[in-house]
PALUMRO-658566 format. One record per residue (C-alpha): x, y, z; residue in one letter. Coordinates in steps of 0.1 Angstrom, whole numbers, plus 2048, in hexadecimal, padded with zeros to 3 digits. Example, Ala and Ser with C-alpha at 12.3 -4.5 7.8 and 13.67 -1.06 7.14 Angstrom:
// residues 2
87B7D384EA8897F5847S
END
This chain:
// residues 378
4E79105A1M4F293158FT4F693756CE52193C579R51F915589E50A90C56BA52B91454FL53F902564I5288E3561I5298EA53EL5458EA53BN54D8CB54FM5388B7535L54F8AE513P5318A74FCS51E8CD4FFV5398E24F7G53A9094F5P52990C4D7V50E8F64DBK508905500A50492A4EFG4E991A4DBE4D69094F9L4D992750FA4C99394F3M4AF9224EFS4A991B512L4AD940521G4CA937532S4E991E53CY4D591255BR4BA90C549A4CA8F352DI4D58DF553L4B08DA55EN4A18D453CA4938B653AS4A089E51FP48389B511K4878C450AA4AF8C04FEL49F8A84E8S48A8C04D1G4A98DB4CEL4BE8D84A9P4DE8CA4ADG4D98B54CDV4D48934CCG4D48734E6A4F98774F4K4F98A04FCI4D6899509S4DF87B51EG4FD88D52AD4EE8AD533I4D489C543S4E8886557G5038A0562W4FE897588R508873582S52B883570S5358A457DV5398AE59DD53B8D359CL5438D15C9D5608BF5C3A5738D35A4E56C8F05B9L57A8E35D5A5968D85BFL59D8FC5ACA59E9095D2E5B68F55DCK5CE8FC5C0A5CA9235C1G5B392159FV59D93B599V57E92C580I57294E56CV559946552T54595753AL52D96A554E54B97D564D55999D55FE57A993560S57797B53FY589986529P57799850FP5909924F0L58A9704F1L5609754F6K56797E4D2E56F95B4C4I5539414B0H55A92F4D3D5609444F0P565927510P547923529L56692A544A58C92C548L59C919565Y5B9936570V5D2935587R5E995758BG5D9970580K5C997755EL5D399C54CP5BC9AF540R5C19AD51BF5A69C7518E5C29E3526L5E59D1510S5EC9C44ECS5EC9A14F1S60898C4D9L6049654D3G6259574CDI6239324BFV6389174ACG6488F54A9T6558DE4C7R6728D94BBR6858FB4B3P6AA9014A6S6BB91B4B2R6B093749DY68A92C4A9G69692C4CFL6A794E4C8R68E9604B6M6719564CBA6819634E7G6899804D8R66A9894CAL65A9834F0A66D996503A66E9B34EBD6479B04EEA6439B0510C6599CE513H6439DD4F9A6289DC510G6189BD501W6089A0512I61B97D50AV6039604FFV60F93C4FAS603915500G62590D518L6308ED500A6528E54FAY66B8FA4E4G65E9194D9I63D91E4F1D65191950BS67192E500E65894C4FAA64C94351EH66994552EK67696351BA659977526A65C974549V68497B548D67C99C538A6639A3554G64599D541G624991543I61B96D532T60095252CV603932527A5E592251CV5E18FA523L5D28DF50EG5C48CC52DG5BC8CF553G5D68EC571L5D68C8580A5E28B5562R5FE8D3555V60F8C3538H62C8C5532P6328B9553Q6558C7550D64C8EC550H6358EB56FI6548FF57CP65191155BL62B917564A63792458CR64E93C57DS62F94955DI61A94E57FV63095D597E63B979583S61798257EG60A97055EG5F595655EA5F0930554V5CF92A54DI5B890B53BS59490452FE5968E153FF5888D555DP5A08CF57BM5AB8B0573E5A98A654BR5C4899542S5CE8AC516P5CA89A4F7N5CB89A4D1R5A68AD4D4R5AF8C44F2T5CA8D34E1F5BF8E74C1P5A38F04D5M5C38FF4F2R5CA9114CEN5AF9264C9R5AF9364EDI5D393A4EBI5C894C4C4A5A69594D2G5BE96D4F1L5D797C4D7S5D099F4C4Q5EF9904AAG5FB96E4A9L61F9604A0L62C946495V65393949AV65A91C481E64090047DA63C8EC467G6258E244AL6008D4462G60B8DB47ES5FA8EF49DG60791249AS5FD91147CL5DD901486I5DA91B4A4T5E093A484A5C292C471D5B1933493F5BD95A495A5B795C473L591952471E590965498Q59D989481G5BF98948FR5DA995482L5F297247CV61B97A47CF63895E46FA65F962471V66A95744FP68493A454G69A92543FE68C917417A69C8F641DD6928EF446N66C8DF44BP66B8ED467R66990B45CS64D90343EA62C90E44FG63E93145EG646938436N62492A428K617945442L62995E432I62195740EK5FE952411D5FC977424G60897544CA61F99344CI645989450L654993472T679997479E6739B2496S6539B74ADI6569DF49DD6469CB47CD62E9BE494I62C9E34A6L6269F2488E6059DF47BE5F79E6499F604A0A49DE5E9A1147BF5CA9FB484L5A8A0E48EP5ABA144B6G5CFA0E4B7M5EDA2B4B7K610A2A4C0A613A2B4E8P61AA454F9G612A5F4DCL5F6A784DFR5DBA6D4C4E5D9A924BFE5F8A9E4A9R5F7AC34ADG606AC44CDV62CAC24C5D626A994C5N625AA04EAE625A7E501L609A7B51AD613A6F533R5F0A70546S5ECA5052FA60DA3952AL601A1753BD62DA1B54CL639A0A569T645A21586E66FA1F57AK660A24554E64DA44561R66BA4F573T685A4D550L66BA6153EV667A7955BG68CA7C55CA68FA82534L675A98535A687AAC54DD6A9AAE53AD6A7AA2519G6BCA94509E6CDA7B524S6EAA5E521S6E3A40535A6F8A4854ED6EAA6B553Q6C7A58558L6DAA4156DV6E7A5E58AA6C3A6E585A6AEA5458DT6C2A3E5A5G6C0A2158AI6D1A02587A6E2A05563T6D89E3557G6BB9EB563E6B7A10551V6C1A00537L6A39E7530A68EA00536L69BA1451FL6949FB502M6709F4510G66CA1850DL67AA1B4E3S65F9FB4DDL643A0B4E9K64AA274D4K653A454F6V677A434F3V692A484D6E6B5A434D8E6CDA5C4C6L6EFA604BEP709A594D5G6F4A444E7K6DCA614F4R6B6A5A4FDF69CA724FCA676A714FBL667A6A4D8R65EA8D4C9G66FAA34E3V695AA74DCK6A9AC24E7S
END
């Protein structure tokens, strides 16, 4: 048995959990050693009662590792454990990182991109849907990963907007990947994967979601997000639980203000009163991260003494974005029509690319609907 296999097995034992597994591994030397320990040796360790000891020592009667691995492979699911290099470093920072993540699709490199969690009520107003969709799309245009929980309402709207914007989004489930919930969102889950994102869960393939698993899911949403945005949430809602996790994990919390007499807005408004950052546009989020240690406005040199020049080699841009940046560098100020003529990219796509480059603070719009590289004007 490998350490990786031991992690998957321990993850399939509900009574153990990531914190207890970590403590036992520290005491016994490895995750494999936990599963090979005798009931007597386990019972002698702090915090290990008869149930945990019995579940661990008798794991062969309750866990079929080969069947689990076969089911995952058949479903196109990759299992990423704490032992794997592809495990998100951001998630390792939390108090209780999952022992394993089941991944359908492509798990983004969270260490290379900023990530925004977006959560909210399952019964949003039109305003809430509009704000969630707009902010998710704008985050993607700015190069951020959008993380949410695939639930009805705000979650699904954030995922849809991210996909429609051509961005990357990750859906964290409260049950196994063979039990996608709600089932109405299976087509959405498929579109997330097809657009380059991922649907993930820490639960074994056939684990059904319940009241206990959803809060566990919420800590992963917060853990994968450098910032967490709440859009319409009632007092005592799961979204506020996610916000609490984010605060415990040292993440920034943002909230969209809502109507004072709307119960759906009470939770978000309370977060703002308690210090969450009032958010009306994506700029409110980008500005907070621009001035944090180790972060800067995308695309600008750290050495501001060289005419604020763009360092194109350091930009995380798509091929078409680089084409537009090159055209602007050659021609200086240009209209959208001039950029279409210079690059051969369709008008609608040029406008969308310019919006994204503007949000990344690479391009700025000038009077007369003209565009230039930020800090480099004719």
